[in-house]
C-alpha positions in Angstrom: -107.4 129.2 184.4 -105.0 132.1 183.1 -102.0 130.9 181.5 -98.4 131.8 182.9 -96.9 135.0 181.8 -94.4 134.8 179.0 -91.8 135.9 181.1 -92.2 133.0 183.5 -88.8 131.5 183.7 -87.5 134.8 184.0 -89.7 135.6 187.0 -88.9 132.2 188.6 -87.2 132.5 191.9 -83.7 133.4 192.2 -83.1 133.2 195.9 -84.4 130.1 196.7 -85.0 126.5 195.4 -87.7 126.5 192.9 -90.7 124.5 193.8 -91.1 121.7 190.8 -93.9 119.2 191.5 -94.2 115.8 190.0 -97.7 115.0 188.7 -96.4 111.4 189.1 -96.8 111.7 192.9 -99.8 113.0 193.2 -103.1 111.5 194.0 -104.3 110.4 190.3 -107.8 109.6 191.2 -108.3 113.0 192.8 -105.8 114.8 190.7 -107.7 117.9 190.6 -107.9 118.1 194.8 -104.6 117.2 195.2 -103.3 119.6 192.9 -105.1 122.4 194.7 -104.2 121.1 198.1 -100.3 121.8 196.7 -100.9 125.0 194.6 -99.8 127.2 197.3 -96.2 125.6 197.3 -96.0 125.0 193.4 -93.6 127.1 191.1 -94.0 124.8 188.2 -95.5 121.4 187.6 -93.7 118.7 186.3 -95.7 116.0 183.9 -93.4 112.9 182.8 -94.4 111.4 179.8 -92.9 107.6 178.7 -93.7 105.6 175.8 -92.8 102.2 177.3 -89.6 101.7 174.9 -87.2 104.8 175.7 -88.4 104.4 179.4 -89.8 101.3 181.2 -92.7 103.1 182.4 -95.8 103.9 180.2 -96.5 107.4 181.4 -99.2 110.5 181.0 -100.9 111.7 177.9 -101.7 115.2 176.2 -105.4 115.0 177.6 -104.2 114.6 181.2 -102.0 117.8 180.7 -105.0 119.5 179.1 -107.0 118.6 181.8 -104.4 119.9 184.4 -104.1 123.2 182.1 -107.8 123.6 183.0 -107.4 123.4 187.0 -104.0 125.0 187.5 -102.4 128.3 186.4 -98.8 127.1 187.3 -96.4 126.4 184.2 -96.5 123.1 183.2 -93.2 121.2 182.5 -93.5 118.0 180.2 -90.6 115.7 180.2 -91.0 113.7 177.4 -89.3 110.4 177.4 -90.0 108.7 174.2 -88.4 107.2 170.9 -86.8 109.2 168.4 -89.6 108.7 165.8 -92.5 109.8 167.8 -90.9 113.0 169.2 -91.9 115.4 166.9 -95.5 114.5 166.7 -95.5 114.5 170.6 -94.3 117.5 170.7 -96.8 118.9 168.5 -99.8 117.3 170.9 -98.4 118.5 174.3 -97.8 122.0 172.8 -101.4 121.5 171.7 -102.5 120.4 175.3 -101.3 123.5 176.8 -97.5 123.0 177.9 -95.4 125.9 178.7 -92.1 123.9 178.9 -91.3 120.4 177.1 -88.0 118.7 177.7 -86.7 116.3 175.4 -83.9 113.9 175.8 -80.3 114.6 174.9 -80.3 110.8 173.6 -83.1 111.7 171.1 -79.9 113.7 169.2 -80.8 112.2 166.0 -83.7 114.7 165.8 -82.8 117.1 168.6 -82.2 119.9 165.9 -85.6 119.5 164.6 -87.4 119.2 168.1 -85.7 122.2 169.2 -86.5 124.1 166.1 -90.2 122.9 166.4 -90.0 124.1 170.1 -89.0 127.6 169.1 -91.7 127.5 166.4 -94.4 126.8 168.7 -93.3 129.2 171.2 -92.5 126.7 173.7 -89.8 127.2 176.3 -87.1 124.3 175.7 -85.5 122.1 177.8 -83.0 119.1 177.3 -82.4 116.1 179.9 -79.7 113.9 180.4 -79.7 110.0 181.5 -77.7 109.3 184.5 -74.9 107.6 182.3 -74.7 110.1 179.4 -71.4 112.3 179.7 -72.6 116.0 180.3 -70.3 117.2 177.7 -72.5 116.1 175.2 -75.0 118.6 176.0 -72.6 121.5 175.4 -73.7 122.7 171.8 -77.4 122.8 172.8 -77.0 124.6 176.0 -77.5 128.2 174.7 -80.8 127.4 173.3 -82.3 125.7 176.2 -84.5 127.4 179.0 -83.8 124.3 181.3 -81.1 121.9 181.7 -82.2 118.8 184.0 -80.0 116.2 185.1 -81.2 113.0 185.9 -79.8 111.3 189.3 -81.4 107.9 188.7 -82.3 105.1 186.1 -84.9 106.5 183.7 -88.6 106.3 184.5 -88.3 104.2 187.7 -89.3 105.5 191.3 -87.6 104.8 194.5 -83.8 104.6 193.5 -81.1 106.0 195.5 -79.1 108.8 194.1 -76.3 108.2 191.9 -72.7 109.3 193.7 -71.8 111.1 190.5 -74.6 113.4 190.5 -73.2 116.4 192.2 -70.3 116.1 190.2 -72.5 116.2 187.1 -74.6 119.1 188.0 -71.3 121.4 188.5 -69.9 120.4 185.4 -73.2 121.6 183.5 -73.3 124.4 185.7 -70.1 125.6 184.1 -71.4 124.9 180.9 -74.4 127.5 181.3 -72.3 129.8 182.8 -69.8 129.6 179.8 -72.4 129.6 177.0 -73.5 132.8 175.1 -77.2 132.7 176.3 -78.5 136.3 177.4 -81.5 134.7 178.8 -81.7 132.4 182.2 -81.3 128.8 182.1 -82.6 126.9 184.7 -80.4 123.7 185.9 -82.6 121.2 187.6 -82.0 118.0 189.0 -84.6 114.9 188.8 -84.4 111.6 190.6 -83.3 110.6 193.9 -84.9 113.3 195.4 -84.8 112.7 199.3 -84.2 114.9 202.5 -80.3 114.0 202.7 -79.9 114.4 198.7 -81.6 117.6 198.5 -79.0 119.7 200.3 -76.2 118.1 198.4 -77.9 118.5 195.3 -78.6 122.6 196.1 -74.8 122.9 196.9 -74.2 121.6 193.5 -75.9 123.8 191.8 -79.5 122.8 191.4 -82.2 125.6 191.2 -85.0 123.1 191.2 -85.4 119.6 192.2 -88.4 117.7 191.0 -90.1 116.6 194.1 -92.5 113.6 194.3 -93.2 111.8 197.2 -91.1 114.4 199.2 -93.6 117.0 198.5 -97.2 115.0 198.2 -96.5 112.6 201.2 -95.0 115.1 203.5 -96.6 115.1 207.1 -96.8 119.0 206.8 -96.2 120.2 203.4 -95.7 123.9 204.8 -93.1 123.0 207.1 -91.4 120.8 204.3 -91.2 123.7 202.0 -90.1 126.2 204.2 -86.9 123.7 205.0 -86.3 123.4 201.1 -86.6 127.1 200.7 -84.2 127.8 203.6 -81.4 125.8 201.8 
């Protein structure tokens, strides 16, 4: 498959919500077929990685990313939910596997500068994710270095939770940080967790440029109609 353009983040839609699809909600037994089914509607594929310590789940591995890279030309966003002591080796492995964007957690702050430096050296787009309980103000010192800033709206690594009531306010605060930083490149503001029909309009109004779609997309009775609704928000 052809790799995404080096300018792929700048080229993402600005006039509608970006379609970021979470592989965690795909049919993992028939993954290639399911990715092909949703491909016409995908702007970014989102792959969660969790070590069972930083987050309670144990989720995906470099070989899966390498496999997805073989069957999809869509940009791959890897969200690392791993402990500090393995973060840098994980970045190397997922970069080698074909990731286009790797997001670390702000809560990895002890090694965050080293991680961002490594991503720069590897030529991988850079993201930071904040847990729902982490003050948004803490990310200010990193914002200008980022390509994506993602705010979680639910507890980390657990499916099916309701959206935290502070999610909209936190997105607005993050948008102000992005707008006020010195970056000359595009920084995409993303919302992840608690993504439901009734919450997506609220997140969009609060400034989200993309929401990480799980069952809302993969289990939609009509994906074409679901995405038409999403793009009209």
